[in-house]
N, C-alpha and C positions, 0 to 999 in steps of 0.2 A: 833509811827515811831520810838520811839527807839529799843521798840522789837523786831521789825522788822530786824530792823541792827545789832544789838546783836546775834539774833536767826541765820541770814547769815554767818555773820564772823566767826560765832562757826561752824557752819556747813561744813565752808572749812577751819578750825582749824586755821583760826587766832583770836588775841587779836583785842575786839572791843576798840580802841584810844579813841571815841567818848561818852563823859559820858549824863547822862540824865539830868544833870544840864548844860547840854553844850547844846542842846537840846531847853531847858528850855529857855535858855538865847537869844537864837538867835529868839526864838518866841515873847519874850520881849521887843530886845531891835533892833529887827528888822522884826518885823510883818509885811510889806510891801514886803520887800527881798525874805524873804520863801517861796517857793513852794513848795506845797507837792501832789502830785498824790496817792490819793489812792485807792485801788483796793478794791470794796465789790463781798463779795458770799452770797446772801441772804443778811440776816441782818447783817454781820461780816465782818467787815474789815480785808481783808489775805495778803495784801500787799500794799507796796508803795517805792516811789522815793521822793528822796528830791533837790530840786535845787536851785540856789540861783537866784536871780535876782542884775543886775546892769548895769544902763544906759540902753540901748538899747540890751543888750545880758541875753541870761540865762544860766547858769552855772551848771549842773549837775556830778555826782550826787551821791546816796548812795541807795542801794534799800536795800529790807529786806523784804521777808515774815514768814508768818508763819506757813508755811511747807517745810521741806527740798524739796522737789520737787514738788514745783507752778506747776500748770494748765501751758501746752504749751504755750507757745508767750507771757506769761504774764510779764517775766521779760522787753520783748522788747515792750510792750505794754505801761505799767507804765515809765520805763526810757526813752523810745526814740519817740514813735509816740504821746503819750500826750503832749510830750516837745514840737512837733514838733507844733502840734496843738497851745498849748498855745503862744506858737512865731507867729502863723497864727493870729489871736486872737485880742494878745495884741499889734502890731505891734514891735516885738523886730526881728533887724534883724541879728541875730545870736546864734546861740543854741551849746554851746558848751557841749558837751554830756559826758567828760570825757575824763580820759591818757586809754590808752590800747584799743586794742580788733580791729582784721581787722574784724569780723563779723558788724562793725560798718558801712562798706564800703556796706555790702549788706542791709545798710538801712536806705543810702543814704547821708551819712556821708561821708563827706575825710579829709584825715588825714591833719593835721593843724601843722607847725612850732613852735615851741616855743624853748624857753630860759631859763638855767638852769643857775646859778652861786652858784657856791659850793667854801669854802676855805679849802683847805689839810695842815694839822698841823704840820704832818711829815716831811722835806724839803728832806729827802731820797726816802719816799714810791711815792713825787709829781710827777718824774719822771716817775714811770711805771701805773701812773692812768692816766697822761697827753697822753701817748703814748694808749692806753686804749680810752681814751675819744675821741681823733684825729680815731679812725676806728672807733666807735661806731657813730659819726657825719658822717661821709662816707657813713654808710651804712644804715643809717637812711637818706640819700639824696636819696640817688640811690630808696628805699624802696617805699618815695616820688615821686620820677621822676615817675617811673612805674605804681602806682598808678592811679596820676593824668593823663597818657596818655591812660590810661583803663578808663575815667572818661564818665559816662553817662552825662553830662551837659555842653553845648555849651563853658562857661566861667568853666573850671575845677579849675580856681585858685581862691582858699576859702580865704574868709578876714583873713588878718594877727590878729594874737592873741592879746590880751585887751591891753593897759601898764598893768604892773605891778606898 
């Protein structure tokens, strides 16, 4: 999984922050909370998604593939559909597939508002950042309402985020 993660991050010009030691630590320290979905092609494992299980929730995910252009739909299969199936089989109440991505709405996930707390060290910079944060909150709330207004579900109000 670490190889897939590093390759995919590199393909998109990003620096992979999670080390092999970190992956090994998860496997040793949290074996029942670590959930991997691995995709095989023939006898070879070619992609995977890493999730963490906590309480009644599954949190995702880091994704990776051995190919720069994996099979069509493989990303969604490993990152979302297998996670949904896992939650149903295990009786989990919520699957939080990770931040970002309007593409998740088409796959059955509605946006969930979360909180973020930051401390700004420079008091002269804080007002400019506060103004931007206020506009970002308003825009995010508008987008959230717009998506929920077009939800295919009877109860379009998704569960609240887990307490930190």
